[in-house]
Kinemage of the C-alpha trace (Angstrom):
@kinemage 1
@onewidth
@group {chain A} dominant
@subgroup {mainchain}
@vectorlist {calphas} color= white
{ca unk a 1} P -49.836 -68.661 24.725
{ca unk a 2} L -47.159 -66.091 24.003
{ca unk a 3} L -44.469 -68.778 24.329
{ca unk a 4} L -46.329 -71.086 21.960
{ca unk a 5} L -46.715 -68.243 19.494
{ca unk a 6} L -42.986 -67.541 19.554
{ca unk a 7} L -42.191 -71.219 19.019
{ca unk a 8} L -44.551 -71.297 16.053
{ca unk a 9} L -42.926 -68.256 14.476
{ca unk a 10} L -39.422 -69.685 14.952
{ca unk a 11} L -40.509 -73.010 13.451
{ca unk a 12} L -42.042 -71.253 10.464
{ca unk a 13} L -38.790 -69.377 9.932
{ca unk a 14} L -36.472 -72.379 10.289
{ca unk a 15} L -38.414 -75.042 8.375
{ca unk a 16} L -37.776 -73.568 4.892
{ca unk a 17} L -34.067 -73.327 5.707
{ca unk a 18} L -33.992 -76.931 6.915
{ca unk a 19} L -35.814 -78.136 3.805
{ca unk a 20} L -33.459 -76.191 1.520
{ca unk a 21} L -30.408 -77.557 3.332
{ca unk a 22} L -31.753 -81.099 3.044
{ca unk a 23} L -32.313 -80.647 -0.695
{ca unk a 24} L -28.759 -79.383 -1.150
{ca unk a 25} L -27.441 -82.452 0.651
{ca unk a 26} L -29.563 -84.786 -1.486
{ca unk a 27} L -28.390 -83.060 -4.665
{ca unk a 28} L -24.705 -83.294 -3.766
{ca unk a 29} L -24.977 -86.904 -2.602
{ca unk a 30} L -26.670 -88.060 -5.792
{ca unk a 31} L -24.438 -86.006 -8.071
{ca unk a 32} L -21.212 -87.248 -6.478
{ca unk a 33} L -22.470 -90.835 -6.509
{ca unk a 34} L -23.399 -90.573 -10.183
{ca unk a 35} L -20.053 -89.028 -11.106
{ca unk a 36} L -18.133 -91.749 -9.262
{ca unk a 37} L -20.279 -94.487 -10.790
{ca unk a 38} L -19.431 -93.416 -14.329
{ca unk a 39} L -15.813 -92.520 -13.528
{ca unk a 40} L -15.282 -96.028 -12.167
{ca unk a 41} L -16.981 -97.532 -15.220
{ca unk a 42} L -14.617 -95.585 -17.486
{ca unk a 43} L -11.571 -96.828 -15.561
{ca unk a 44} L -12.771 -100.432 -15.676
{ca unk a 45} L -13.502 -100.238 -19.404
{ca unk a 46} L -9.995 -98.899 -20.015
{ca unk a 47} L -8.531 -101.972 -18.314
{ca unk a 48} L -10.189 -104.174 -20.946
{ca unk a 49} L -10.116 -101.913 -24.000
{ca unk a 50} L -7.249 -99.493 -23.445
{ca unk a 51} L -7.241 -95.785 -24.164
{ca unk a 52} L -10.684 -94.474 -25.224
{ca unk a 53} L -9.116 -92.761 -28.231
{ca unk a 54} L -8.606 -96.267 -29.652
{ca unk a 55} L -12.030 -97.649 -28.807
{ca unk a 56} L -14.095 -99.104 -31.602
{ca unk a 57} L -16.600 -96.275 -31.473
{ca unk a 58} L -17.787 -95.228 -34.913
{ca unk a 59} L -19.174 -91.980 -33.530
{ca unk a 60} L -15.703 -90.478 -33.221
{ca unk a 61} L -15.236 -87.742 -35.774
{ca unk a 62} L -18.679 -87.917 -37.383
{ca unk a 63} L -19.168 -84.611 -39.156
{ca unk a 64} L -22.351 -82.972 -37.918
{ca unk a 65} L -23.571 -80.966 -40.884
{ca unk a 66} L -27.013 -80.264 -39.443
{ca unk a 67} L -28.724 -82.994 -41.427
{ca unk a 68} L -30.964 -85.570 -39.773
{ca unk a 69} L -28.778 -88.291 -41.271
{ca unk a 70} L -25.624 -87.057 -39.526
{ca unk a 71} L -27.433 -86.589 -36.202
{ca unk a 72} L -28.994 -90.048 -36.394
{ca unk a 73} L -25.586 -91.570 -37.161
{ca unk a 74} L -24.144 -89.868 -34.090
{ca unk a 75} L -27.064 -90.935 -31.878
{ca unk a 76} L -26.891 -94.540 -33.102
{ca unk a 77} L -23.183 -94.667 -32.349
{ca unk a 78} L -23.904 -93.415 -28.817
{ca unk a 79} L -26.207 -96.342 -28.180
{ca unk a 80} L -23.693 -98.936 -29.401
{ca unk a 81} L -20.907 -97.284 -27.395
{ca unk a 82} L -22.958 -97.256 -24.192
{ca unk a 83} L -23.860 -100.922 -24.579
{ca unk a 84} L -20.239 -101.986 -25.104
{ca unk a 85} L -18.144 -99.671 -22.951
{ca unk a 86} L -20.392 -98.454 -20.137
{ca unk a 87} L -23.252 -100.803 -19.268
{ca unk a 88} L -21.041 -103.866 -18.565
{ca unk a 89} L -18.924 -101.815 -16.152
{ca unk a 90} L -21.561 -100.019 -14.109
{ca unk a 91} L -22.059 -101.096 -10.528
{ca unk a 92} L -25.468 -102.565 -9.713
{ca unk a 93} L -28.496 -100.458 -8.961
{ca unk a 94} L -29.692 -99.121 -12.280
{ca unk a 95} L -32.045 -99.738 -15.186
{ca unk a 96} L -30.920 -99.158 -18.759
{ca unk a 97} L -33.656 -98.028 -21.092
{ca unk a 98} L -32.917 -97.815 -24.787
{ca unk a 99} L -35.489 -95.114 -25.411
{ca unk a 100} L -34.551 -94.273 -28.982
{ca unk a 101} L -38.269 -94.569 -29.740
{ca unk a 102} L -39.330 -92.048 -27.062
{ca unk a 103} L -38.462 -88.488 -26.104
{ca unk a 104} L -38.063 -87.254 -22.533
{ca unk a 105} L -41.569 -85.825 -22.777
{ca unk a 106} L -42.833 -89.322 -23.540
{ca unk a 107} L -41.107 -90.471 -20.349
{ca unk a 108} L -42.855 -87.921 -18.141
{ca unk a 109} L -40.994 -84.622 -18.531
{ca unk a 110} L -43.411 -81.688 -18.483
{ca unk a 111} L -40.812 -79.047 -19.328
{ca unk a 112} L -37.389 -78.682 -20.990
{ca unk a 113} L -34.198 -78.177 -18.999
{ca unk a 114} L -33.846 -74.435 -18.420
{ca unk a 115} L -30.876 -72.248 -17.623
{ca unk a 116} L -31.060 -70.455 -14.271
{ca unk a 117} L -31.818 -67.278 -16.225
{ca unk a 118} L -35.043 -68.909 -17.402
{ca unk a 119} L -33.851 -69.268 -20.995
{ca unk a 120} L -34.047 -72.544 -22.882
{ca unk a 121} L -31.239 -74.958 -22.049
{ca unk a 122} L -32.059 -78.359 -23.530
{ca unk a 123} L -35.354 -78.989 -25.284
{ca unk a 124} L -35.259 -82.771 -24.636
{ca unk a 125} L -36.932 -83.461 -27.974
{ca unk a 126} L -34.353 -86.039 -29.123
{ca unk a 127} L -34.847 -89.739 -28.524
{ca unk a 128} L -31.967 -90.788 -26.273
{ca unk a 129} L -30.865 -93.811 -24.247
{ca unk a 130} L -31.304 -93.252 -20.522
{ca unk a 131} L -29.834 -94.942 -17.456
{ca unk a 132} L -32.107 -94.753 -14.415
{ca unk a 133} L -30.270 -95.163 -11.119
{ca unk a 134} L -32.074 -96.652 -8.145
{ca unk a 135} L -31.804 -93.417 -6.131
{ca unk a 136} L -34.049 -91.618 -8.639
{ca unk a 137} L -31.292 -90.068 -10.763
{ca unk a 138} L -31.745 -90.233 -14.539
{ca unk a 139} L -28.804 -89.997 -16.953
{ca unk a 140} L -29.537 -89.217 -20.607
{ca unk a 141} L -26.712 -90.095 -22.999
{ca unk a 142} L -25.907 -88.091 -26.103
{ca unk a 143} L -22.787 -87.060 -28.020
{ca unk a 144} L -20.299 -84.273 -27.343
{ca unk a 145} L -19.321 -82.093 -30.275
{ca unk a 146} L -16.625 -79.592 -31.116
{ca unk a 147} L -16.246 -77.174 -33.994
{ca unk a 148} L -18.635 -74.942 -35.840
{ca unk a 149} L -16.364 -71.937 -35.309
{ca unk a 150} L -13.617 -70.426 -37.487
{ca unk a 151} L -9.870 -70.971 -37.329
{ca unk a 152} L -7.117 -68.349 -37.489
{ca unk a 153} L -7.423 -68.223 -41.284
{ca unk a 154} L -11.160 -67.643 -41.187
{ca unk a 155} L -12.035 -71.164 -42.290
{ca unk a 156} L -15.047 -72.832 -40.702
{ca unk a 157} L -14.036 -75.792 -38.546
{ca unk a 158} L -16.504 -78.641 -39.182
{ca unk a 159} L -18.532 -79.664 -36.157
{ca unk a 160} L -17.749 -83.266 -35.204
{ca unk a 161} L -18.619 -85.642 -32.379
{ca unk a 162} L -15.802 -86.471 -29.962
{ca unk a 163} L -17.334 -88.194 -26.973
{ca unk a 164} L -20.379 -88.674 -24.780
{ca unk a 165} L -22.467 -86.086 -22.971
{ca unk a 166} L -24.260 -87.223 -19.834
{ca unk a 167} L -27.230 -85.119 -18.781
{ca unk a 168} L -27.672 -85.927 -15.092
{ca unk a 169} L -31.068 -85.135 -13.574
{ca unk a 170} L -30.932 -86.018 -9.891
{ca unk a 171} L -34.725 -86.413 -9.572
{ca unk a 172} L -35.735 -87.557 -13.047
{ca unk a 173} L -38.823 -85.914 -14.573
{ca unk a 174} L -39.731 -84.080 -11.361
{ca unk a 175} L -39.356 -80.280 -11.354
{ca unk a 176} L -37.658 -77.853 -11.370
{ca unk a 177} L -35.575 -79.185 -14.332
{ca unk a 178} L -33.103 -76.306 -14.109
{ca unk a 179} L -29.319 -76.405 -14.544
{ca unk a 180} L -27.642 -76.008 -11.177
{ca unk a 181} L -30.798 -77.058 -9.323
{ca unk a 182} L -31.367 -80.653 -10.380
{ca unk a 183} L -29.673 -80.891 -13.791
{ca unk a 184} L -25.937 -81.138 -14.500
{ca unk a 185} L -23.734 -82.125 -17.444
{ca unk a 186} L -20.848 -84.593 -17.319
{ca unk a 187} L -18.580 -85.096 -20.330
{ca unk a 188} L -16.704 -88.232 -21.369
{ca unk a 189} L -14.145 -87.215 -23.999
{ca unk a 190} L -12.688 -89.931 -26.208
{ca unk a 191} L -9.176 -88.559 -26.452
{ca unk a 192} L -5.685 -89.648 -25.466
{ca unk a 193} L -5.987 -87.791 -22.168
{ca unk a 194} L -9.572 -88.882 -21.626
{ca unk a 195} L -11.183 -88.444 -18.238
{ca unk a 196} L -14.617 -87.774 -16.905
{ca unk a 197} L -15.259 -84.070 -16.416
{ca unk a 198} L -18.122 -81.791 -15.560
{ca unk a 199} L -18.881 -79.347 -18.347
{ca unk a 200} L -16.448 -76.428 -18.397
{ca unk a 201} L -14.200 -74.594 -20.853
{ca unk a 202} L -12.226 -76.957 -23.099
{ca unk a 203} L -10.783 -76.973 -26.580
{ca unk a 204} L -9.936 -79.879 -28.852
{ca unk a 205} L -6.916 -80.639 -31.028
{ca unk a 206} L -8.176 -83.144 -33.611
{ca unk a 207} L -4.746 -83.667 -35.175
{ca unk a 208} L -3.370 -84.793 -31.791
{ca unk a 209} L -6.636 -86.234 -30.443
{ca unk a 210} L -6.238 -84.192 -27.271
{ca unk a 211} L -8.717 -82.334 -25.091
{ca unk a 212} L -7.290 -79.136 -23.620
{ca unk a 213} L -8.811 -78.296 -20.245
{ca unk a 214} L -8.510 -74.531 -20.065
{ca unk a 215} L -7.673 -72.712 -16.849
{ca unk a 216} L -10.807 -71.337 -15.248
{ca unk a 217} L -11.109 -69.487 -11.959
{ca unk a 218} L -13.666 -70.146 -9.263
{ca unk a 219} L -15.113 -66.710 -9.979
{ca unk a 220} L -15.719 -67.719 -13.605
{ca unk a 221} L -17.353 -70.969 -12.525
{ca unk a 222} L -19.493 -69.119 -9.988
{ca unk a 223} L -20.556 -66.449 -12.478
{ca unk a 224} L -21.682 -69.059 -14.994
{ca unk a 225} L -23.321 -71.161 -12.295
{ca unk a 226} L -25.442 -68.337 -10.918
{ca unk a 227} L -26.483 -66.984 -14.336
{ca unk a 228} L -26.738 -70.063 -16.551
{ca unk a 229} L -26.003 -73.063 -14.359
{ca unk a 230} L -24.165 -75.233 -16.860
{ca unk a 231} L -20.879 -75.053 -14.882
{ca unk a 232} L -22.476 -75.756 -11.496
{ca unk a 233} L -21.307 -79.372 -11.452
{ca unk a 234} L -17.698 -78.283 -11.928
{ca unk a 235} L -18.130 -75.705 -9.156
{ca unk a 236} L -19.613 -78.232 -6.727
{ca unk a 237} L -16.709 -80.602 -7.354
{ca unk a 238} L -14.153 -77.774 -7.068
{ca unk a 239} L -15.680 -76.730 -3.736
{ca unk a 240} L -15.139 -80.195 -2.270
{ca unk a 241} L -18.573 -81.571 -3.184
{ca unk a 242} L -20.466 -78.754 -1.517
{ca unk a 243} L -23.071 -76.316 -2.810
{ca unk a 244} L -21.784 -72.878 -1.858
{ca unk a 245} L -23.540 -70.912 -4.586
{ca unk a 246} L -27.041 -69.448 -4.386
{ca unk a 247} L -29.017 -72.646 -4.746
């Protein structure tokens, strides 16, 4: 009886660790697969259409002045871009849903995407196209924007769209819906040096159509990942597709 009791205690102690380790493995597997799927699609599209900075994408440079008209123009351009430059080049095993008539809540989300701190991350109130991969991963497609700050002379730099933002949720509407747990952001910049990248520190030079990937240390990635979570994808990739942070 004593032996059985000890075995039961050990099992109770190890099961949560085994479950957590399994979830980490599932997260990394799905995230890496999703990243590679879209990276390969980008490469294949470039073979047919050349550099993304020259793609016929009318969303490039749309000034986002906060009006519904400007946001709708940017969202509409996202849909047309996805249909032309991404969908034809994705490997099999997905469903494309043009859900511009439904929000994420309409599709089953019970909560917004939160930062790890518990603060609001993404409200998911916009009506966005979504690609549903067969492994349960959902990818919502929106636009990337730059600007809204001031330059060296104190002038406000207009906020404009310069690419696609991919919100990757490795288990769709299921909880926890938290950055760094099941939600990650991948960016597809339409610039001369375009490449797929997890969200991290960048700047943009509109006059040269260049994205500048700023130097960032692992400590900076880790600090953001464990407080907010928005850089967790970049950290996972930097760590050789492993979750080494407090998951």
